[in-house]
N, C-alpha and C positions, 0 to 999 in steps of 0.2 A: 861421353859427346854429346858439347848444347845442340838441341834442335833447331833451339832461333839462328838467323844469318848474320846475327849479329849478335855482340858479349859487349861490355861495356873494356873490356882488353884494348880491342879494335879500333879506339878512341885514338890512343894511345901512335896510331900510322898514321893519319892524320897530319901532324908536320913534316912527314915525310911527304905526306899532295903535294901542301905547298911549297918544297923546293923542286920535288923532279916534276910538276907543271903550275909554273908558276901561271902561266896564262889562264889557264880551267880554271886555277885554285881562284883568281882574281874575278872570271866569270860567273864563280856560282859563287862567292863572295858579294859581288855587287847585284844576283838574282835574290839570293838574302832578303839585303837590303831594301830593294825595291819592295817584294813583297808583302815586307812588315810595315811598310808606309803606312800612316795616314789616309784612306778613303773612305768608299761606303762599308768599310767595317773598320771598329777602332784598332788601333796595336794588342788591344790586349783582348778581345773578340775573335781574331788573326790568331794569336799565339793560342787560345783554346779551341780554337779548331785545329789547329796544328797537332794539339795531344790528340784529338783523336785520331788524327791521320797515323801520328807517330805509333799508339799501339796497334796497330789494323797492321805494322813494319814494324811489328815487337824489335823497336831501336831502342835500345834503353838509353841510351845518351841523349838520346834527340826527345823521350820523354822528359829523360831531367832538362835537361836545356829547357822544352817551351813551358815544364811546370815554373821552372824558377821565374823566368818570364812574365809569366801570364799571374806570379801572385805580384808581381812588385806593382808600388801603387802606381794606381794613376793619377801622372803628372799635370800639375795645372798652371796655367800660364799669367805669373801678376804681371799687370800692368801698368 
């Protein structure tokens, strides 16, 4: 038995959450998008903070997602 609250298999249930609670899913999605908008911290910096937080919560799929996002190259806009 795992001592972690989260397992990688739990991510499979996220699609059900979208179907069973669409309003809550939409609010969660919009919150996530707004949190990672550029501001005082860049998106990359926010992803690095999220990695630290997800290591505290021990959420493996969040660790994977935020690590992947933090590794993405910084996009530079060309005029």
